[in-house]
C-alpha positions in Angstrom: -14.8 -8.6 2.2 -11.2 -7.5 0.7 -10.0 -4.8 -0.7 -7.8 -5.1 -3.3 -4.3 -3.4 -3.9 -3.0 -2.0 -7.6 0.3 -3.1 -8.4 3.1 -0.9 -8.0 5.7 -0.7 -10.9 8.7 0.5 -8.6 9.3 3.7 -11.1 6.2 5.9 -10.1 4.0 6.2 -7.4 1.5 3.4 -6.0 -1.7 3.7 -7.8 -4.7 2.3 -5.8 -7.7 2.5 -6.5 -10.0 4.6 -3.7 -12.8 2.3 -1.7 -16.1 4.1 -3.1 -17.7 4.0 0.4 -15.0 6.4 1.3 -14.6 9.0 -1.4 -17.6 8.0 -3.9 -17.7 9.6 -7.4 -14.3 11.6 -8.4 -14.3 15.5 -8.5 -12.8 17.6 -10.4 -10.7 20.1 -8.4 -11.7 23.9 -8.9 -8.1 24.7 -9.4 -4.5 23.7 -9.5 -3.3 22.1 -6.3 0.7 20.9 -6.2 1.0 17.1 -6.4 -0.5 15.3 -9.3 -3.8 15.7 -11.0 -4.6 12.2 -11.6 -8.3 11.0 -12.2 -9.2 8.9 -9.0 -10.0 5.3 -10.3 -14.0 4.1 -9.8 -12.8 2.2 -7.2 -11.5 -1.3 -5.6 -12.3 -5.0 -6.9 -13.8 -6.7 -4.2 -13.9 -10.6 -3.6 -15.1 -13.0 -1.4 -12.9 -14.7 1.9 -12.4 -18.4 -0.2 -11.1 -16.1 -3.7 -7.8 -14.4 -3.2 -7.7 -11.8 -6.1 -4.5 -9.6 -6.3 -1.6 -8.4 -8.5 0.3 -11.8 -8.2 -0.8 -15.5 -8.6 -0.2 -16.8 -5.6 -2.4 -19.8 -4.5 -5.1 -19.1 -2.2 -5.1 -22.4 -0.6 -1.4 -22.4 -0.2 -1.8 -18.4 1.7 -4.0 -20.4 4.1 -2.0 -23.0 5.2 1.1 -21.4 5.8 -0.8 -18.7 8.3 -0.3 -15.8 5.7 -3.5 -14.0 7.5 -2.0 -14.1 11.1 1.3 -12.6 9.7 -0.4 -10.0 8.1 -1.9 -9.1 11.2 1.2 -9.1 13.0 2.4 -6.6 10.0 -1.2 -4.5 10.3 -0.5 -4.0 14.3 2.6 -2.2 13.3 0.2 0.2 11.6 0.4 4.0 12.6 -3.4 4.8 11.1 -6.9 3.1 9.4 -5.2 4.1 6.0 -1.9 2.4 6.8 -3.6 -0.7 8.7 -5.9 -1.0 5.9 -3.0 -1.7 3.2 -1.5 -4.1 5.7 -4.0 -6.5 5.7 -4.7 -6.2 1.6 -0.5 -7.1 1.2 -0.3 -9.8 -0.8 2.7 -11.4 -2.8 4.3 -9.9 -5.9 5.6 -12.0 -8.9 7.4 -9.7 -11.6 11.0 -9.5 -10.2 11.5 -5.8 -10.6 8.1 -5.2 -8.5 10.0 -7.1 -5.9 12.5 -5.0 -5.7 11.0 -2.1 -5.4 8.3 -3.1 -2.8 11.9 -4.3 -0.7 13.5 -1.0 -1.5 11.1 0.8 -0.1 11.4 -1.5 3.2 14.5 -1.2 3.3 14.6 3.2 3.4 12.0 3.1 5.4 14.3 1.1 8.2 17.2 2.6 7.4 15.1 6.2 8.1 14.1 4.7 10.7 17.2 4.3 12.2 19.1 7.2 11.1 16.4 9.9 11.7 13.4 8.5 13.7 10.2 7.2 13.0 7.8 8.7 10.0 6.5 12.2 11.9 2.8 11.4 11.6 1.4 13.1 14.9 -1.9 14.3 13.2 -2.9 12.2 10.6 -5.9 9.8 11.4 -8.4 8.7 8.7 -10.5 11.6 7.6 -11.4 9.1 4.2 -15.0 8.8 5.9 -15.6 12.6 5.8 -14.4 13.2 2.6 -17.0 10.6 1.2 -20.0 12.2 3.8 -18.7 16.0 1.5 -18.7 14.4 -2.0 -22.3 13.4 -1.3 -23.3 17.1 -0.8 -23.1 15.9 3.4 -22.2 18.8 5.8 -19.4 17.5 8.4 -19.6 18.3 11.9 -16.4 20.6 13.3 -14.9 17.3 14.8 -14.0 16.0 11.0 -13.2 19.6 9.6 -11.1 19.9 12.7 -9.3 16.4 11.9 -9.0 17.2 8.0 -7.4 20.6 9.0 -5.0 18.8 11.2 -4.4 15.9 8.6 -3.5 17.8 5.9 -1.3 20.3 7.9 0.7 17.2 9.2 1.0 15.7 6.0 2.3 18.8 3.9 4.7 18.4 7.9 5.7 15.2 6.5 6.4 15.5 2.8 8.8 18.6 3.7 10.8 16.3 6.3 11.3 13.9 4.0 12.3 16.0 1.2 14.9 17.0 3.5 16.0 13.8 3.0 15.5 13.4 -0.5 19.4 12.2 -1.4 19.2 9.6 0.6 15.8 7.9 1.1 14.1 8.6 -3.0 11.6 6.1 -2.8 10.1 7.5 0.5 10.3 11.0 -1.2 8.3 9.6 -4.6 5.9 7.7 -2.3 5.3 11.6 -0.7 4.8 13.1 -4.0 1.1 13.1 -4.4 0.8 14.9 -1.0 -1.3 17.7 -1.8 0.1 20.9 -0.1 -3.6 22.9 0.6 -2.1 24.9 3.5 -4.5 27.8 2.5 -7.2 24.9 3.7 -5.6 23.9 6.3 -5.1 26.9 7.8 -8.8 28.2 7.0 -10.1 25.0 9.1 -7.9 25.0 12.0 -8.5 28.8 12.2 -12.5 28.0 12.3 -12.6 26.0 15.4 -11.2 26.3 19.3 -9.1 24.0 21.3 -12.5 21.9 22.4 -13.2 21.9 18.2 -16.1 24.1 18.6 -16.9 27.0 16.3 -14.7 29.8 17.3 -16.2 33.7 17.5 -13.4 34.3 14.4 -15.0 31.8 12.1 -17.2 34.8 10.8 -17.5 38.3 12.0 -21.2 37.3 12.0 -21.0 34.8 14.5 -18.9 37.2 16.7 -21.8 39.8 17.0 -24.6 36.7 17.5 -22.8 35.1 20.1 -22.2 39.1 21.6 -25.4 39.3 21.6 -26.6 36.1 23.1 -24.6 37.0 25.8 -25.8 39.9 26.8 -29.1 38.2 26.7 -28.4 35.6 29.0 -26.6 38.0 31.3 -29.6 40.1 31.3 -31.9 36.7 32.4 -29.1 36.1 35.2 -29.9 39.4 37.0 -33.6 39.1 36.5 -33.3 35.9 38.1 -31.2 37.2 40.9 -33.4 39.6 41.7 -36.2 37.1 42.3 -33.7 34.8 44.2 -32.8 37.5 46.6 -37.1 38.4 46.7 -38.5 35.0 47.3 -35.8 32.6 48.9 -37.3 31.2 51.2 -40.2 29.5 48.2 -37.0 27.9 47.0 -35.6 24.8 47.1 -32.0 26.4 46.0 -31.1 29.9 45.7 -29.6 29.0 41.9 -31.1 29.4 38.3 -30.6 26.1 36.2 -31.7 25.5 32.6 -34.7 23.4 31.7 -35.4 22.9 27.4 -32.6 26.3 26.7 -34.8 28.2 29.4 -33.2 29.8 32.6 -35.8 28.6 35.6 -35.6 28.5 39.6 -36.3 25.2 42.2 -39.8 26.5 43.8 -40.3 24.5 46.7 -44.2 23.1 46.0 -45.7 24.3 48.5 -44.5 27.5 47.8 -46.0 27.9 44.0 -48.0 30.9 44.5 -44.7 32.8 45.6 -43.0 32.5 42.1 -45.9 32.6 39.6 -44.4 31.1 36.0 -44.6 28.7 33.5 -43.9 24.8 35.0 -40.9 23.2 33.0 -40.8 20.4 35.2 -40.5 18.8 38.8 -38.4 17.2 40.2 -38.9 13.1 40.9 -40.5 13.2 44.8 -42.7 16.2 43.1 -41.3 18.3 45.8 -39.6 20.5 43.7 -41.0 22.7 40.3 -38.9 24.1 38.3 -40.6 27.4 37.3 -39.8 30.1 34.7 -40.9 33.2 36.1 -43.5 35.6 33.8 -40.7 38.7 34.7 -38.1 36.6 32.5 -40.3 34.9 29.8 -39.3 37.6 27.3 -35.9 38.1 28.8 -35.6 34.1 27.4 -37.3 34.3 24.5 -34.8 36.7 23.7 -31.8 34.4 24.7 -33.6 31.5 22.8 -33.9 33.6 19.7 -29.9 34.5 19.8 -29.0 30.9 20.0 -31.3 30.4 16.7 -29.2 33.0 15.4 -25.9 31.6 16.4 -27.0 27.9 15.5 -28.2 29.1 12.0 -24.8 30.8 11.1 -22.7 28.1 12.8 -24.6 25.9 10.3 -24.0 27.9 7.4 -19.5 28.2 8.2 -19.8 24.2 8.6 -21.6 23.9 4.9 -19.1 26.8 3.4 -16.0 24.8 4.7 -17.6 21.2 4.0 -17.9 22.5 0.0 -14.2 23.8 0.2 -13.4 20.1 1.4 -15.2 18.9 -1.2 -13.8 21.4 -4.4 -10.6 19.7 -3.6 -11.8 16.0 -3.4 -9.3 14.4 -5.1 -6.1 16.3 -3.9 -7.3 15.5 -0.5 -8.1 11.5 -1.4 -4.5 11.3 -3.1 -2.6 12.9 0.0 -4.9 10.0 1.4 -3.5 7.4 -0.7 0.1 8.8 0.0 -0.4 8.5 3.8 -1.3 5.1 4.0 1.5 4.2 1.7 4.1 6.0 3.9 2.1 4.3 7.0 1.9 0.7 5.4 6.1 1.3 4.5 6.9 2.3 7.9 4.9 -0.7 9.3 6.9 -2.9 7.5 10.1 -1.4 8.3 8.8 -2.1 12.4 8.3 -5.5 11.8 11.5 -5.6 10.1 13.2 -5.0 13.6 10.8 -6.9 15.5 11.7 -9.9 13.8 15.4 -9.0 13.1 14.7 -9.3 9.2 17.7 -9.2 6.7 17.1 -8.1 3.0 17.6 -11.6 0.7 19.0 -11.3 -2.9 17.0 -11.6 -5.4 17.3 -14.4 -8.8 15.0 -15.5 -11.4 16.7 -18.7 -11.3 13.9 -19.5 -8.5 17.2 -20.6 -6.4 16.7 -20.1 -2.1 19.5 -20.3 0.0 18.5 -19.5 3.7 21.3 -19.1 6.2 19.5 -18.9 9.9 16.0 -18.8 8.5 13.8 -18.3 11.5 9.5 -19.2 11.6 8.6 -15.8 11.9 5.5 -16.2 13.7 7.3 -18.6 16.2 9.4 -15.5 16.5 7.0 -13.4 17.6 5.6 -16.2 20.5 9.1 -17.2 21.4 12.3 -14.6 20.9 15.4 -15.7 20.9 14.2 -19.2 21.7 13.5 -20.5 18.1 16.0 -22.6 16.5 17.2 -21.2 13.3 17.8 -23.7 10.3 19.6 -23.3 6.5 17.9 -24.9 3.9 19.1 -24.9 0.1 16.8 -25.6 -3.2 18.6 -24.8 -6.6 19.7 -25.9 -9.2 22.2 -28.4 -8.3 19.2 -29.9 -5.9 16.0 -28.8 -6.8 14.8 -31.3 -4.8 15.0 -31.3 -1.2 14.0 -34.6 1.2 13.2 -33.8 4.9 13.4 -36.7 6.9 13.1 -37.5 10.5 10.7 -38.3 13.6 7.3 -36.5 14.0 7.2 -33.2 16.5 10.8 -33.0 15.3 10.4 -29.6 13.7 9.6 -31.2 9.4 6.6 -29.2 9.1 7.7 -25.9 10.4 10.9 -26.1 8.5 8.6 -26.1 5.7 6.4 -23.7 6.5 9.7 -21.2 7.3 10.8 -21.6 4.0 7.1 -20.7 2.3 6.9 -17.8 4.7 10.4 -16.8 4.0 9.0 -16.9 0.3 6.0 -15.6 0.4 7.8 -12.3 2.5 10.3 -11.6 0.3 8.0 -11.4 -3.1 5.5 -8.9 -0.5 8.6 -6.8 0.5 8.7 -7.5 3.9 12.4 -8.8 5.3 12.4 -12.0 6.5 13.7 -13.5 9.4 17.0 -14.7 7.9 21.0 -14.1 8.3 23.2 -11.9 5.7 24.0 -13.9 2.7 20.4 -15.5 2.3 19.0 -15.7 -1.2 15.4 -15.9 -2.6 14.4 -17.2 -6.2 11.1 -15.0 -7.1 9.1 -17.9 -8.1 5.7 -17.2 -10.1 3.5 -19.6 -7.7 4.7 -21.3 -4.7 1.8 -24.5 -3.6 1.5 -26.1 -0.5 -0.1 -29.2 1.0 0.7 -29.4 4.1 -1.9 -30.1 7.5 -5.0 -32.6 7.2 -6.7 -32.6 4.3 -10.0 -34.5 5.3 -13.5 -33.1 4.1 -16.2 -34.4 5.9 -18.5 -32.3 3.3 -16.5 -33.7 0.4 -16.9 -36.7 1.8 -13.1 -37.5 1.3 -10.1 -39.4 3.4 -6.8 -37.4 4.3 -5.2 -39.4 1.8 -7.2 -38.7 -0.9 -7.4 -35.1 0.0 -3.8 -35.1 0.0 -3.7 -36.5 -3.5 -6.8 -33.9 -4.8 -4.6 -31.2 -3.6 -1.1 -32.6 -5.1 -3.3 -33.6 -8.7 -4.2 -29.4 -9.0 -0.8 -28.3 -7.8 0.4 -31.0 -10.7 -1.5 -29.5 -13.3 -0.1 -26.2 -12.5 3.5 -26.8 -11.5 6.2 -25.5 -13.9 10.3 -24.8 -13.9 9.0 -21.7 -11.9 7.2 -23.0 -9.2 8.2 -23.8 -5.8 6.2 -27.0 -4.3 6.0 -27.9 -0.3 4.5 -31.3 0.0 3.8 -32.2 4.2 4.0 -36.4 4.6 4.3 -37.4 1.0 2.2 -40.7 0.0 1.2 -40.7 3.7 -2.1 -41.8 4.3 -2.6 -45.7 2.5 -0.5 -48.6 2.0 3.4 -47.5 2.6 4.4 -49.8 -0.4 2.1 -47.8 -2.4 2.4 -44.6 -0.9 6.3 -44.7 -1.2 5.6 -45.8 -4.8 3.1 -43.0 -5.4 5.5 -39.9 -3.5 8.9 -41.1 -6.1 6.5 -40.8 -8.5 5.1 -37.6 -7.9 8.9 -36.5 -6.8 10.0 -37.7 -10.9 6.9 -35.7 -12.1 7.9 -32.6 -10.4 11.6 -32.9 -11.1 11.0 -33.3 -14.6 8.8 -29.8 -14.7 11.7 -28.3 -13.6 9.9 -27.1 -10.4 11.3 -26.7 -6.8 10.3 -29.2 -4.3 10.7 -29.4 -0.5 8.8 -32.6 1.0 8.9 -34.5 4.1 8.2 -37.7 4.5 8.8 -41.5 6.7 9.2 -43.6 3.5 12.4 -45.1 3.4 12.3 -45.9 -0.3 12.2 -42.2 -0.5 15.4 -41.3 1.5 17.4 -43.9 -1.0 15.9 -41.3 -4.0 18.8 -39.3 -2.8 21.6 -41.6 -3.6 19.9 -43.1 -7.3 18.6 -39.8 -8.6 20.6 -37.1 -9.5 19.3 -33.7 -7.9 17.8 -34.7 -4.8 19.1 -34.2 -1.6 18.1 -35.3 1.6 18.0 -33.7 5.3 16.9 -34.7 8.8 15.4 -32.7 11.7 18.2 -33.5 14.2 16.3 -35.6 17.5 17.9 -36.1 21.1 16.8 -39.7 22.4 18.4 -39.2 25.4 16.0 -36.4 26.3 13.1 -37.7 23.8 12.9 -34.2 22.6 13.8 -32.7 19.2 16.2 -30.4 18.9 14.9 -28.3 15.8 17.8 -28.5 14.0 17.7 -28.9 10.1 20.7 -31.5 9.3 21.5 -30.8 5.1 23.1 -33.7 2.9 21.6 -36.9 5.7 18.7 -38.7 6.0 16.4 -39.4 9.5 15.6 -42.1 11.2 11.4 -41.8 12.2 12.9 -43.9 15.6 10.0 -44.6 16.6 10.8 -48.2 18.0 13.6 -46.2 20.4 10.6 -43.7 21.6 8.3 -46.3 22.4 10.5 -48.0 24.3 11.9 -44.4 26.6 7.9 -43.8 27.1 7.4 -47.6 28.3 6.5 -49.9 25.8 7.2 -53.6 26.9 11.1 -55.0 26.7 9.3 -58.1 24.6 7.1 -55.9 22.0 10.4 -53.9 21.6 12.5 -56.8 21.0 10.0 -58.0 18.4 9.7 -54.9 16.7 13.3 -54.5 16.5 13.9 -58.5 15.2 10.7 -57.4 12.2 13.0 -54.4 11.0 16.0 -56.2 11.3 16.0 -58.4 7.7 14.4 -54.9 6.0 17.3 -52.5 7.8 19.7 -54.9 7.1 19.1 -54.3 3.3 18.9 -50.8 3.5 21.9 -50.3 5.7 24.2 -52.3 3.7 22.9 -49.8 0.5 23.4 -46.8 3.1 26.9 -48.0 4.0 28.0 -48.7 0.5 27.1 -44.7 -0.8 28.1 -43.4 2.4 31.9 -45.1 1.8 31.3 -43.4 -2.3 30.8 -40.1 -0.4 33.9 -40.6 2.1 36.2 -41.2 -0.7 34.6 -38.2 -2.8 35.0 -35.9 -0.2 38.3 -36.6 0.5 39.3 -36.7 -2.8 37.3 -33.1 -3.4 39.8 -32.3 0.4 42.9 -33.0 -1.6 41.9 -31.0 -4.6 40.5 -28.5 -2.6 44.6 -28.6 -0.4 46.1 -28.7 -4.4 44.2 -25.4 -5.6 45.5 -23.9 -2.1 49.2 -24.2 -2.8 48.8 -23.5 -6.7 47.1 -20.1 -5.3 49.2 -19.7 -3.1 52.8 -20.0 -5.3 50.7 -17.8 -7.7 50.7 -15.1 -5.0 54.7 -15.8 -4.6 55.5 -16.0 -7.9 53.1 -12.8 -8.8 55.3 -11.0 -6.2 58.4 -12.3 -6.9 57.6 -10.8 -10.7 56.5 -7.4 -9.5 59.8 -7.0 -7.3 62.4 -7.8 -10.2 59.8 -5.4 -12.6 60.5 -2.3 -10.0 64.2 -3.7 -9.5 64.4 -3.0 -13.4 62.8 0.2 -13.4 65.5 1.3 -11.1 68.5 -0.4 -12.5 67.3 1.6 -15.8 66.6 4.6 -13.6 70.2 4.5 -12.1 71.9 4.0 -14.9 69.7 6.7 -17.0 70.9 9.0 -14.0 74.3 8.0 -14.2 74.2 9.0 -18.3 72.9 12.2 -17.7 75.6 13.3 -15.4 78.2 12.2 -17.6 76.8 14.3 -20.4 76.4 17.3 -18.0 80.2 16.7 -17.0 81.7 16.2 -20.4 79.5 19.5 -21.9 80.6 21.7 -18.7 84.8 20.5 -19.8 83.5 21.1 -23.3 82.0 24.6 -23.1 85.3 25.7 -20.9 87.9 24.2 -24.0 85.6 26.5 -26.4 85.5 29.0 -24.1 89.8 29.0 -23.9 90.0 28.7 -27.9 87.8 31.3 -28.5 90.3 33.6 -26.4 93.2 32.5 -28.2 95.6 34.8 -29.6 98.9 33.1 -29.7 100.2 29.7 -31.7 101.4 28.8 -28.5 97.8 29.3 -26.6 96.1 27.2 -29.1 98.3 24.0 -28.9 97.6 24.1 -25.1 94.1 24.3 -25.4 93.8 21.2 -28.5 96.6 19.1 -26.3 93.7 20.1 -23.1 91.2 18.6 -25.1 92.8 15.5 -26.6 93.7 14.9 -23.1 90.0 15.5 -22.7 89.0 12.9 -25.0 91.7 10.2 -23.7 90.2 10.7 -20.4 86.6 10.1 -21.6 87.3 7.2 -23.7 87.1 3.2 -22.3 89.9 1.6 -21.5 91.1 -0.7 -23.8 91.2 -4.3 -23.7 95.0 -5.5 -22.7 96.9 -6.5 -25.9 96.4 -10.5 -26.1 95.2 -13.1 -28.9 92.5 -12.0 -31.0 89.0 -13.0 -30.5 85.7 -12.5 -32.9 82.7 -10.8 -31.4 79.9 -13.2 -31.7 76.6 -13.2 -30.0 76.2 -15.1 -27.3 80.0 -14.0 -26.3 80.3 -12.3 -22.9 81.6 -8.5 -23.0 82.6 -6.0 -20.6 80.6 -2.8 -20.7 83.4 -0.3 -19.1 80.9 2.6 -18.7 78.7 0.0 -16.1 81.3 -1.8 -15.2 79.7 -4.9 -15.5 79.3 -7.9 -18.0 76.7 -9.2 -20.5 76.2 -10.8 -23.4 76.3 -9.7 -27.0 72.4 -10.0 -28.2 73.3 -8.4 -31.8 76.2 -7.4 -34.2 77.3 -4.1 -34.3 75.3 -1.6 -37.0 77.2 0.7 -39.7 78.0 3.5 -37.0 79.2 0.3 -34.9 76.6 0.2 -31.9 75.0 -3.1 -30.5 73.3 -4.6 -27.7 73.8 -6.1 -25.3 72.1 -7.9 -21.7 73.3 -6.7 -19.0 71.1 -8.3 -15.9 67.4 -7.5 -16.4 68.5 -4.8 -18.6 69.2 -4.3 -22.7 71.5 -1.0 -23.0 72.8 -0.4 -26.5 76.9 0.6 -26.6 79.5 1.1 -29.0 81.1 -1.6 -30.0 84.5 1.0 -28.6 82.8 0.6 -25.1 83.7 -3.0 -24.7 86.2 -5.6 -24.1 86.6 -9.2 -23.5 87.1 -10.7 -20.2 89.3 -13.5 -21.1 91.5 -10.0 -22.2 91.2 -10.4 -26.1 91.5 -8.0 -28.9 88.0 -7.6 -30.8 89.2 -8.0 -34.0 85.6 -8.2 -36.2 85.5 -4.4 -36.9 88.4 -2.2 -37.8 88.9 0.0 -34.8 87.5 3.7 -35.0 89.4 6.5 -36.4 91.2 8.6 -33.5 89.4 11.8 -33.3 91.5 14.7 -33.0 91.0 18.2 -31.1 89.2 20.0 -33.8 86.0 22.0 -32.3 82.6 21.5 -34.8 80.7 24.1 -35.2 76.9 23.4 -36.0 75.4 24.0 -39.0 72.6 26.1 -37.6 73.8 28.5 -35.2 72.0 29.4 -32.1 69.5 32.1 -31.9 70.6 34.9 -29.0 66.7 33.6 -27.3 64.3 30.5 -26.7 60.8 31.1 -25.9 59.6 28.0 -24.2 56.1 29.7 -23.3 53.3 27.2 -23.3 56.0 24.1 -23.1 55.4 21.3 -19.5 58.5 21.5 -17.0 59.8 18.1 -19.0 59.7 19.1 -22.4 61.2 23.1 -21.4 64.4 21.6 -19.4 65.4 18.7 -22.7 64.7 21.4 -24.9 67.0 24.1 -22.7 69.7 21.9 -22.5 69.7 21.2 -26.3 69.7 25.4 -27.0 72.2 25.6 -24.7 74.7 23.0 -26.1 74.2 25.0 -29.6 74.8 28.1 -28.2 78.1 27.3 -27.0 79.1 26.0 -30.1 77.8 29.2 -31.6 80.5 30.9 -29.6 77.6 32.6 -27.8 78.3 34.7 -24.2 75.3 35.1 -23.2 71.6 34.2 -24.1 67.8 34.9 -23.1 65.5 31.9 -22.0 61.6 33.2 -22.3 59.5 31.1 -20.2 56.8 33.7 -19.1 55.6 34.9 -15.9 52.5 32.3 -15.0 52.3 30.6 -11.9 56.6 30.7 -11.7 56.5 26.3 -11.9 58.4 26.5 -15.4 60.5 29.3 -14.1 61.6 27.6 -11.0 62.2 24.8 -12.9 64.4 26.2 -15.4 66.6 28.1 -12.8 67.2 25.0 -10.2 68.1 23.0 -13.6 70.4 26.1 -14.5 71.8 26.6 -10.8 73.2 22.6 -11.3 74.2 23.3 -15.0 78.3 23.5 -15.0 78.1 25.1 -18.7 76.2 28.0 -16.7 78.4 30.5 -15.2 75.2 32.6 -13.8 71.8 33.5 -14.6 69.5 36.7 -13.7 65.9 37.3 -14.0 65.3 40.1 -17.5 65.6 43.7 -16.6 62.1 46.3 -16.7 63.6 46.6 -20.8 63.8 42.9 -20.8 60.7 41.1 -20.1 61.0 41.4 -16.7 60.7 38.2 -14.3 59.0 36.0 -17.6 62.8 35.9 -18.6 66.3 34.8 -17.7 69.3 36.0 -18.6 71.9 33.5 -18.7 75.4 34.1 -19.3 78.0 30.8 -20.2 81.3 29.7 -19.3 
């Protein structure tokens, strides 16, 4: 009989049915305890060995032929206690992808936990469910059972705390441990009631301590009385010691000296030479000892019954704790198996596409270790049909079982022995027809048995089904078998099912060359050693090599020659077709290789172009930055000279001094004005004409004609700059006559319409906003003929203050600056003296 698990949705704690004979009917806890207070299920479903019911729909016959029971027996051997062992044996593949993903997440988490922090601390945990069941039925538990409950509850609590410390890294395992109840008071009470040997301690109750003390006193009185008799009647005794018979102290008296020690005979030796006599003088004392023993036993029974009642009162929390302990041990068993098989986590997909790299049969890995030859196998949208050919004993069937078990393991939350990068398509059903299906009881031949199974498979196969067929069409006439095999392949392909089949029929090998979606694979065979290599070669068809093998085994040369002669005609037709197909394949492969090279070259050119484009953009940004810096320097220099001239004009007292200042200003204007083009033939300024930009010292092409203000755009290298028409000259030396020359400036100083204030408040501005604002303000202050101004920037972190003072230090219009005085605002302002 099998106990069946309940599905786990991956978001809540696993909810499983408890075993009726272990737990009995659910009880209500009399008080609240940590952990979920959900009512327990009534019990698990049961089924016969030939019928499998669980949270999926995987075919029972498939599980049998793929040796699923052997695999989960290997898994169960990794469990630490019976609760985890039970879950291992009940494991079946899941179907919903979210459940598969959740189960794999628990396995991988536990594997990572073992690698980082070691095994789960499960010391002291035992299966206490039988004791819990008896307690629920009202039976008094023995001391060893109560002690086991105490140790298990305490160890469970420690395990939960240990996981909780790692909750951020292993949330799925922490969730599994959530139902573990604290129950520290109960576990402490149980453990305190027993000694190290598992017997009730004197401290279990004050009454028990009092009774046991009186018992020890009564026993001491008996021993003293017997010691006196031994001393007086030593000659009548077989041995000078006291012993027990039926809980009463007696003396070993020689049969011939019976009269020397009057009393009650309780026993005699086998030879009859020794009588075990309770002397009359100690009868009452023995009666007192016996009474004390009965009192102690009654008190012990009362204590055990009371402790049992305490356990039964919290039946549900203890039961959920057992469930959680079973789940955690089950997770660790899966992690241990993954390490044992060197399994890896495959990617999952809903389409049924499976790509296995370096896959190994898990049972062979356990048996042979590294000697197992890994195989690659792909069953996907482009090639949903895979036909494996090759000689007998070459590994075809092993390849089928490897694929089947890897898929089943993945869907059961186990890590299959595959390489990283493998992918498993989650299927709703996996069917396998492998091995001898002969049945004497049903009067079926091998062929009939296979066909009955295939008919059953065809009735259920659909687009989410994976089918494994061994020796498709075998067991009957080859021509008919090949025809049936092809029809079955075509039907399964039409239904959208994935199929992996083994065959010896050449007609089926040709399907890969005749029908889209079908791919050949061959198991490699070494003809020199007459042994398989067990490697699976995708994309090629294998040969049975029966004649070659027979020859190497000693078949006579005439028979070998005749066999080859009979095969010659048929082989010629097949080989010609295969050769033609192979030529087409090689040609396609050659064109594919050329296309791949062209694609690689195109990608290389694209990378090269991207690099050059990035370099061009960087160069453009660098040139723009340099040009901007040059212009800013020129502006700052010009402002300084203008400020100096203005100050000179402000100090003018005579007409001669005014004339000198005016001449100085005109000289400055002439110095800043770009040199005029040499006199020569006149030319009209047009779009596309090459000109020289005097300020940049570079030539460029005119992009637009001058606007009303005389500004136009010129392309200089990779830059587009806006310049005034007067800043241009023609490389040919001709003068530009499209617009009249600008009027000559005089030395008159223009005062701004709005005079600047005595201070500028920049509090709240960023550095990149404050510096331009201060620049504009100082320019207005100079035009307003101000001698000293105040910049208000605030104290703050000092970043704005430091940036402004660093800028003022290099400003040619500034004569000096200082922090404000105590009455001026302190270090929150800067007083600036202009030139």
